[in-house]
C-alpha positions as YAML, in Angstrom:
chain: A
units: angstrom
residues:
- id: 1
  name: MET
  ca: [92.88, 6.95, 19.11]
- id: 2
  name: VAL
  ca: [89.62, 5.74, 20.66]
- id: 3
  name: GLN
  ca: [89.00, 1.97, 20.99]
- id: 4
  name: TRP
  ca: [85.56, 0.52, 21.66]
- id: 5
  name: TYR
  ca: [84.23, -2.68, 20.14]
- id: 6
  name: PRO
  ca: [81.65, -4.83, 21.94]
- id: 7
  name: GLY
  ca: [81.60, -8.49, 20.88]
- id: 8
  name: HIS
  ca: [78.07, -8.35, 19.45]
- id: 9
  name: MET
  ca: [79.24, -5.72, 16.90]
- id: 10
  name: ALA
  ca: [82.01, -7.94, 15.53]
- id: 11
  name: LYS
  ca: [79.47, -10.77, 15.19]
- id: 12
  name: ALA
  ca: [76.93, -8.46, 13.50]
- id: 13
  name: LEU
  ca: [79.54, -7.31, 10.99]
- id: 14
  name: ARG
  ca: [80.32, -10.95, 10.07]
- id: 15
  name: GLU
  ca: [76.61, -11.69, 9.62]
- id: 16
  name: MET
  ca: [76.16, -8.59, 7.44]
- id: 17
  name: GLU
  ca: [79.01, -9.77, 5.22]
- id: 18
  name: GLU
  ca: [77.13, -13.05, 4.69]
- id: 19
  name: LYS
  ca: [73.70, -11.47, 4.13]
- id: 20
  name: VAL
  ca: [74.84, -8.71, 1.77]
- id: 21
  name: LYS
  ca: [75.09, -11.36, -0.97]
- id: 22
  name: LEU
  ca: [71.28, -11.70, -0.79]
- id: 23
  name: VAL
  ca: [70.42, -8.02, -1.29]
- id: 24
  name: ASP
  ca: [69.99, -5.80, -4.35]
- id: 25
  name: LEU
  ca: [70.48, -2.50, -2.58]
- id: 26
  name: VAL
  ca: [72.05, -1.21, 0.63]
- id: 27
  name: MET
  ca: [70.57, 1.74, 2.52]
- id: 28
  name: VAL
  ca: [73.30, 3.41, 4.56]
- id: 29
  name: LEU
  ca: [71.96, 5.77, 7.21]
- id: 30
  name: LEU
  ca: [74.09, 8.79, 8.08]
- id: 31
  name: ASP
  ca: [73.56, 11.35, 10.84]
- id: 32
  name: SER
  ca: [73.17, 14.72, 9.05]
- id: 33
  name: ARG
  ca: [75.12, 16.42, 11.86]
- id: 34
  name: ILE
  ca: [78.16, 14.16, 11.29]
- id: 35
  name: PRO
  ca: [77.80, 12.79, 7.73]
- id: 36
  name: LEU
  ca: [81.44, 11.68, 7.54]
- id: 37
  name: SER
  ca: [82.03, 10.53, 11.12]
- id: 38
  name: SER
  ca: [78.85, 8.41, 11.02]
- id: 39
  name: LEU
  ca: [79.97, 6.38, 7.99]
- id: 40
  name: ASN
  ca: [81.49, 3.08, 9.09]
- id: 41
  name: PRO
  ca: [84.65, 2.67, 6.95]
- id: 42
  name: LYS
  ca: [84.36, -1.13, 7.34]
- id: 43
  name: LEU
  ca: [81.23, -1.02, 5.16]
- id: 44
  name: LYS
  ca: [82.90, 0.57, 2.14]
- id: 45
  name: SER
  ca: [84.66, -2.57, 0.94]
- id: 46
  name: MET
  ca: [81.80, -4.83, 2.06]
- id: 47
  name: PHE
  ca: [79.27, -3.09, -0.22]
- id: 48
  name: ASN
  ca: [81.67, -2.36, -3.05]
- id: 49
  name: ASN
  ca: [79.60, -3.93, -5.84]
- id: 50
  name: LYS
  ca: [76.14, -3.01, -4.50]
- id: 51
  name: LYS
  ca: [74.02, 0.02, -5.27]
- id: 52
  name: ILE
  ca: [73.90, 2.32, -2.24]
- id: 53
  name: LEU
  ca: [71.19, 4.74, -1.15]
- id: 54
  name: TYR
  ca: [72.64, 7.05, 1.50]
- id: 55
  name: ILE
  ca: [69.87, 8.30, 3.77]
- id: 56
  name: PHE
  ca: [70.57, 11.36, 5.89]
- id: 57
  name: THR
  ca: [68.63, 11.23, 9.16]
- id: 58
  name: LYS
  ca: [68.15, 13.98, 11.77]
- id: 59
  name: ALA
  ca: [68.34, 16.62, 9.02]
- id: 60
  name: ASP
  ca: [66.10, 18.84, 11.18]
- id: 61
  name: LYS
  ca: [69.00, 19.07, 13.68]
- id: 62
  name: ALA
  ca: [71.67, 19.93, 11.08]
- id: 63
  name: ASP
  ca: [72.83, 22.98, 9.14]
- id: 64
  name: LYS
  ca: [70.63, 22.80, 6.02]
- id: 65
  name: SER
  ca: [73.08, 24.39, 3.55]
- id: 66
  name: LEU
  ca: [75.80, 21.95, 4.61]
- id: 67
  name: THR
  ca: [73.43, 18.96, 4.38]
- id: 68
  name: GLU
  ca: [72.86, 19.81, 0.70]
- id: 69
  name: LYS
  ca: [76.62, 19.88, 0.07]
- id: 70
  name: TRP
  ca: [77.09, 16.52, 1.77]
- id: 71
  name: ILE
  ca: [74.22, 15.01, -0.26]
- id: 72
  name: ASN
  ca: [76.03, 16.08, -3.45]
- id: 73
  name: TYR
  ca: [79.27, 14.61, -2.07]
- id: 74
  name: TYR
  ca: [77.67, 11.17, -1.62]
- id: 75
  name: SER
  ca: [75.57, 11.15, -4.82]
- id: 76
  name: VAL
  ca: [78.37, 9.79, -7.04]
- id: 77
  name: ASN
  ca: [79.40, 6.57, -8.81]
- id: 78
  name: GLY
  ca: [75.82, 5.58, -9.57]
- id: 79
  name: ASN
  ca: [74.76, 5.91, -5.92]
- id: 80
  name: LYS
  ca: [72.32, 8.42, -4.44]
- id: 81
  name: ALA
  ca: [71.94, 10.41, -1.23]
- id: 82
  name: ILE
  ca: [68.74, 11.90, 0.20]
- id: 83
  name: ALA
  ca: [67.71, 13.60, 3.45]
- id: 84
  name: VAL
  ca: [64.50, 12.39, 5.09]
- id: 85
  name: ASP
  ca: [62.42, 12.86, 8.21]
- id: 86
  name: ALA
  ca: [62.47, 9.31, 9.56]
- id: 87
  name: ARG
  ca: [59.06, 9.86, 11.24]
- id: 88
  name: ASP
  ca: [57.21, 11.19, 8.17]
- id: 89
  name: LYS
  ca: [54.94, 8.73, 6.32]
- id: 90
  name: LYS
  ca: [55.87, 10.38, 2.99]
- id: 91
  name: THR
  ca: [59.35, 8.91, 3.47]
- id: 92
  name: VAL
  ca: [58.05, 5.49, 2.33]
- id: 93
  name: LYS
  ca: [57.24, 6.80, -1.17]
- id: 94
  name: ILE
  ca: [60.52, 8.73, -1.38]
- id: 95
  name: VAL
  ca: [62.63, 5.69, -0.43]
- id: 96
  name: GLU
  ca: [60.63, 3.42, -2.76]
- id: 97
  name: ARG
  ca: [61.06, 5.84, -5.67]
- id: 98
  name: GLU
  ca: [64.83, 6.17, -5.13]
- id: 99
  name: ALA
  ca: [65.26, 2.40, -4.77]
- id: 100
  name: LEU
  ca: [63.43, 1.78, -8.05]
- id: 101
  name: GLU
  ca: [65.48, 4.48, -9.79]
- id: 102
  name: LEU
  ca: [68.79, 3.01, -8.57]
- id: 103
  name: LEU
  ca: [67.82, -0.49, -9.76]
- id: 104
  name: LYS
  ca: [66.03, 0.56, -12.97]
- id: 105
  name: GLU
  ca: [68.76, -0.89, -15.19]
- id: 106
  name: LYS
  ca: [68.94, -4.22, -13.35]
- id: 107
  name: ARG
  ca: [65.16, -4.64, -13.36]
- id: 108
  name: ALA
  ca: [65.02, -3.84, -17.09]
- id: 109
  name: LYS
  ca: [67.64, -6.55, -17.78]
- id: 110
  name: ASP
  ca: [65.67, -9.03, -15.64]
- id: 111
  name: ALA
  ca: [62.51, -8.22, -17.62]
- id: 112
  name: LEU
  ca: [64.34, -8.91, -20.92]
- id: 113
  name: LYS
  ca: [65.28, -12.33, -19.56]
- id: 114
  name: GLY
  ca: [61.61, -12.97, -18.85]
- id: 115
  name: LEU
  ca: [62.01, -12.71, -15.07]
- id: 116
  name: LYS
  ca: [59.01, -11.45, -13.14]
- id: 117
  name: PRO
  ca: [59.69, -8.35, -11.03]
- id: 118
  name: ARG
  ca: [60.13, -9.26, -7.37]
- id: 119
  name: PRO
  ca: [60.43, -7.00, -4.33]
- id: 120
  name: ILE
  ca: [63.75, -5.19, -4.06]
- id: 121
  name: ARG
  ca: [65.72, -6.77, -1.24]
- id: 122
  name: THR
  ca: [67.48, -4.10, 0.71]
- id: 123
  name: MET
  ca: [69.70, -4.08, 3.77]
- id: 124
  name: ILE
  ca: [69.55, -1.10, 6.13]
- id: 125
  name: VAL
  ca: [72.75, -0.28, 8.01]
- id: 126
  name: GLY
  ca: [74.08, 2.49, 10.22]
- id: 127
  name: ILE
  ca: [75.90, 3.30, 13.41]
- id: 128
  name: PRO
  ca: [74.08, 3.10, 16.76]
- id: 129
  name: ASN
  ca: [71.54, 5.85, 17.51]
- id: 130
  name: VAL
  ca: [71.37, 7.05, 13.89]
- id: 131
  name: GLY
  ca: [67.58, 6.56, 13.69]
- id: 132
  name: LYS
  ca: [67.37, 3.15, 12.00]
- id: 133
  name: SER
  ca: [64.55, 1.80, 14.15]
- id: 134
  name: THR
  ca: [62.48, 4.98, 13.69]
- id: 135
  name: LEU
  ca: [62.90, 4.80, 9.90]
- id: 136
  name: ILE
  ca: [62.08, 1.08, 9.77]
- id: 137
  name: ASN
  ca: [58.89, 1.57, 11.79]
- id: 138
  name: THR
  ca: [57.87, 4.40, 9.42]
- id: 139
  name: LEU
  ca: [58.63, 2.32, 6.31]
- id: 140
  name: CYS
  ca: [56.64, -0.63, 7.67]
- id: 141
  name: GLY
  ca: [53.77, 1.52, 8.93]
- id: 142
  name: LYS
  ca: [53.87, -0.20, 12.31]
- id: 143
  name: LYS
  ca: [56.23, -0.80, 15.20]
- id: 144
  name: VAL
  ca: [58.52, -3.64, 14.18]
- id: 145
  name: ALA
  ca: [61.78, -2.28, 15.59]
- id: 146
  name: VAL
  ca: [62.54, -1.15, 19.11]
- id: 147
  name: VAL
  ca: [63.33, 2.57, 19.23]
- id: 148
  name: GLY
  ca: [65.82, 3.85, 21.77]
- id: 149
  name: ASP
  ca: [67.81, 7.02, 22.34]
- id: 150
  name: LYS
  ca: [70.84, 5.03, 23.38]
- id: 151
  name: PRO
  ca: [73.23, 2.97, 21.26]
- id: 152
  name: GLY
  ca: [72.91, -0.78, 20.95]
- id: 153
  name: VAL
  ca: [69.11, -1.25, 20.92]
- id: 154
  name: THR
  ca: [68.87, -3.49, 17.82]
- id: 155
  name: LYS
  ca: [70.85, -6.70, 18.44]
- id: 156
  name: SER
  ca: [69.68, -9.10, 15.69]
- id: 157
  name: GLN
  ca: [68.99, -9.17, 11.94]
- id: 158
  name: GLN
  ca: [65.51, -9.74, 10.54]
- id: 159
  name: TRP
  ca: [63.65, -9.51, 7.19]
- id: 160
  name: THR
  ca: [60.53, -7.34, 6.99]
- id: 161
  name: ARG
  ca: [58.17, -6.95, 4.00]
- id: 162
  name: ILE
  ca: [57.41, -3.25, 3.53]
- id: 163
  name: ASN
  ca: [55.16, -3.47, 0.42]
- id: 164
  name: GLN
  ca: [55.09, -5.05, -3.05]
- id: 165
  name: THR
  ca: [58.28, -3.16, -3.95]
- id: 166
  name: LEU
  ca: [60.55, -3.45, -0.92]
- id: 167
  name: GLU
  ca: [61.78, -6.09, 1.50]
- id: 168
  name: LEU
  ca: [64.05, -4.92, 4.28]
- id: 169
  name: LEU
  ca: [66.77, -6.59, 6.30]
- id: 170
  name: ASP
  ca: [67.38, -4.72, 9.54]
- id: 171
  name: THR
  ca: [70.82, -4.97, 11.11]
- id: 172
  name: PRO
  ca: [72.22, -3.86, 14.47]
- id: 173
  name: GLY
  ca: [74.06, -0.54, 14.66]
- id: 174
  name: VAL
  ca: [77.75, -1.28, 14.20]
- id: 175
  name: LEU
  ca: [80.85, 0.75, 14.89]
- id: 176
  name: TRP
  ca: [84.41, -0.18, 13.98]
- id: 177
  name: PRO
  ca: [87.25, -1.42, 16.22]
- id: 178
  name: LYS
  ca: [89.07, 1.89, 16.63]
- id: 179
  name: PHE
  ca: [88.77, 5.50, 15.50]
- id: 180
  name: ASP
  ca: [92.18, 6.42, 14.10]
- id: 181
  name: ASP
  ca: [91.07, 10.03, 13.73]
- id: 182
  name: GLU
  ca: [90.23, 11.34, 17.20]
- id: 183
  name: LYS
  ca: [87.72, 13.84, 15.81]
- id: 184
  name: VAL
  ca: [85.56, 10.93, 14.59]
- id: 185
  name: GLY
  ca: [85.45, 9.50, 18.12]
- id: 186
  name: PHE
  ca: [84.64, 12.91, 19.58]
- id: 187
  name: ASN
  ca: [81.91, 13.63, 17.01]
- id: 188
  name: LEU
  ca: [80.28, 10.26, 17.72]
- id: 189
  name: ALA
  ca: [80.45, 10.99, 21.45]
- id: 190
  name: ILE
  ca: [79.02, 14.52, 21.09]
- id: 191
  name: THR
  ca: [75.96, 13.23, 19.22]
- id: 192
  name: GLY
  ca: [75.50, 10.25, 21.56]
- id: 193
  name: ALA
  ca: [76.41, 7.47, 19.12]
- id: 194
  name: ILE
  ca: [78.92, 5.90, 21.50]
- id: 195
  name: LYS
  ca: [78.26, 5.23, 25.15]
- id: 196
  name: ALA
  ca: [79.14, 7.95, 27.63]
- id: 197
  name: ASP
  ca: [81.70, 5.83, 29.47]
- id: 198
  name: ILE
  ca: [84.09, 5.65, 26.49]
- id: 199
  name: LEU
  ca: [85.33, 9.25, 26.83]
- id: 200
  name: ARG
  ca: [85.12, 11.74, 29.70]
- id: 201
  name: ASN
  ca: [82.30, 14.28, 29.46]
- id: 202
  name: ASP
  ca: [84.63, 17.24, 30.08]
- id: 203
  name: ASP
  ca: [87.00, 16.10, 27.28]
- id: 204
  name: ILE
  ca: [84.06, 15.67, 24.89]
- id: 205
  name: CYS
  ca: [82.64, 19.06, 25.84]
- id: 206
  name: ILE
  ca: [85.98, 20.88, 25.51]
- id: 207
  name: TYR
  ca: [86.33, 19.45, 22.00]
- id: 208
  name: PHE
  ca: [82.73, 20.50, 21.25]
- id: 209
  name: LEU
  ca: [83.38, 24.06, 22.48]
- id: 210
  name: GLY
  ca: [86.38, 24.19, 20.12]
- id: 211
  name: LEU
  ca: [84.11, 23.28, 17.19]
- id: 212
  name: LEU
  ca: [81.60, 25.93, 18.23]
- id: 213
  name: LYS
  ca: [84.36, 28.53, 18.47]
- id: 214
  name: SER
  ca: [85.30, 27.77, 14.85]
- id: 215
  name: TYR
  ca: [81.87, 27.29, 13.28]
- id: 216
  name: TYR
  ca: [79.09, 28.63, 15.55]
- id: 217
  name: PRO
  ca: [80.73, 31.23, 17.81]
- id: 218
  name: ASP
  ca: [77.46, 32.80, 18.99]
- id: 219
  name: ALA
  ca: [75.72, 29.61, 20.09]
- id: 220
  name: ILE
  ca: [77.12, 29.58, 23.65]
- id: 221
  name: LYS
  ca: [76.68, 33.34, 24.15]
- id: 222
  name: ASN
  ca: [73.06, 33.17, 23.00]
- id: 223
  name: ARG
  ca: [72.28, 30.29, 25.36]
- id: 224
  name: TYR
  ca: [74.40, 30.97, 28.47]
- id: 225
  name: ASN
  ca: [75.50, 34.60, 28.01]
- id: 226
  name: VAL
  ca: [79.13, 33.44, 28.04]
- id: 227
  name: GLU
  ca: [81.75, 34.24, 25.37]
- id: 228
  name: ILE
  ca: [83.84, 31.31, 24.08]
- id: 229
  name: LEU
  ca: [87.34, 32.21, 25.27]
- id: 230
  name: ASP
  ca: [90.65, 30.99, 23.83]
- id: 231
  name: ASP
  ca: [90.96, 28.97, 27.04]
- id: 232
  name: LEU
  ca: [88.17, 26.41, 26.54]
- id: 233
  name: ASN
  ca: [88.56, 25.01, 30.07]
- id: 234
  name: GLU
  ca: [87.93, 28.49, 31.44]
- id: 235
  name: THR
  ca: [84.90, 28.79, 29.14]
- id: 236
  name: LEU
  ca: [83.49, 25.57, 30.61]
- id: 237
  name: ILE
  ca: [83.97, 26.95, 34.14]
- id: 238
  name: LYS
  ca: [82.23, 30.23, 33.18]
- id: 239
  name: ILE
  ca: [79.25, 28.29, 31.79]
- id: 240
  name: GLY
  ca: [79.13, 26.27, 35.03]
- id: 241
  name: GLU
  ca: [79.06, 29.54, 36.99]
- id: 242
  name: SER
  ca: [76.21, 30.88, 34.83]
- id: 243
  name: LEU
  ca: [74.26, 27.67, 35.53]
- id: 244
  name: HIS
  ca: [75.13, 27.76, 39.28]
- id: 245
  name: PHE
  ca: [76.49, 24.20, 39.12]
- id: 246
  name: TYR
  ca: [78.61, 24.45, 42.26]
- id: 247
  name: LEU
  ca: [80.11, 21.68, 44.34]
- id: 248
  name: GLY
  ca: [79.92, 22.02, 48.14]
- id: 249
  name: ASN
  ca: [83.28, 23.84, 48.28]
- id: 250
  name: LYS
  ca: [82.28, 26.56, 45.79]
- id: 251
  name: ASP
  ca: [84.18, 24.87, 42.94]
- id: 252
  name: ILE
  ca: [82.31, 24.31, 39.69]
- id: 253
  name: ASP
  ca: [80.96, 20.80, 39.01]
- id: 254
  name: ILE
  ca: [82.78, 20.38, 35.69]
- id: 255
  name: ASP
  ca: [81.33, 16.96, 34.82]
- id: 256
  name: LYS
  ca: [77.75, 18.10, 35.45]
- id: 257
  name: THR
  ca: [78.32, 21.27, 33.39]
- id: 258
  name: ALA
  ca: [79.85, 19.34, 30.47]
- id: 259
  name: LEU
  ca: [77.07, 16.75, 30.43]
- id: 260
  name: TYR
  ca: [74.43, 19.49, 30.60]
- id: 261
  name: ILE
  ca: [75.89, 21.31, 27.56]
- id: 262
  name: LEU
  ca: [76.08, 18.06, 25.55]
- id: 263
  name: GLN
  ca: [72.47, 17.20, 26.43]
- id: 264
  name: GLU
  ca: [71.35, 20.71, 25.49]
- id: 265
  name: TYR
  ca: [73.04, 20.25, 22.11]
- id: 266
  name: ARG
  ca: [71.44, 16.82, 21.55]
- id: 267
  name: ASN
  ca: [68.03, 18.26, 22.47]
- id: 268
  name: ASP
  ca: [68.38, 21.14, 19.96]
- id: 269
  name: TYR
  ca: [68.72, 24.00, 22.43]
- id: 270
  name: LEU
  ca: [71.98, 25.26, 20.90]
- id: 271
  name: GLY
  ca: [70.71, 25.46, 17.31]
- id: 272
  name: LYS
  ca: [71.02, 23.49, 14.08]
- id: 273
  name: MET
  ca: [74.64, 22.46, 13.58]
- id: 274
  name: THR
  ca: [76.76, 20.28, 11.33]
- id: 275
  name: LEU
  ca: [80.05, 19.22, 12.94]
- id: 276
  name: ASP
  ca: [81.68, 17.51, 9.90]
- id: 277
  name: ARG
  ca: [82.93, 19.83, 7.18]
- id: 278
  name: LEU
  ca: [83.78, 19.05, 3.57]
...
């Protein structure tokens, strides 16, 4: 069990619970590489009676065939899931179209009551480092959100008018108090969604090598010319040797090796991978 819950996240969650009453639609961002691990279970009950558009980010880093399966998994109960490139300007039209489609019924009922159509009020939520700020800046056509490659960049909630159709409430990236399933904590650590000081780099990397052994056995051999052995600790040492990451006494610098592998994965040098499986 991994525990990590900064005070500002608890506060943000309380504020989201208040503000969700004001919105018509919730956009939940999911990391395509970890579409299950990146869904905050605390949000499920909070958004129970709202329409949800699940937006898969970082799809260019994930296993495409698995992304399609996960999109089908989330497109149920009147909700919809789509994969987007958060930096592409075409994303604005795609998100607008899906939002209108999800709220078609509600807007038709409003029209029958003689209510003028107003912009769809939407809340955008997601874990840290999922690409929220990048998507918001693309939707708004200008830099309104600070973009960072580390968790915890957005700290407040603010409304932004995107166009005649959409108004957006940005929220900070929030995690949940503890990860009961250790694989969720490890997946979040592998992709960089939780800060590096929560778990040890060698523990994270050993877990990652285990996933690669199961799902992408050639990735390490192709990159470092090292086979993934049954002994994952030994595999880590062999990779360190291939990289010449020695300490002064000829031992391998395990921490440096582990961090290097994780950074190579995050920077796409190991290939397109999806770590969560249906």
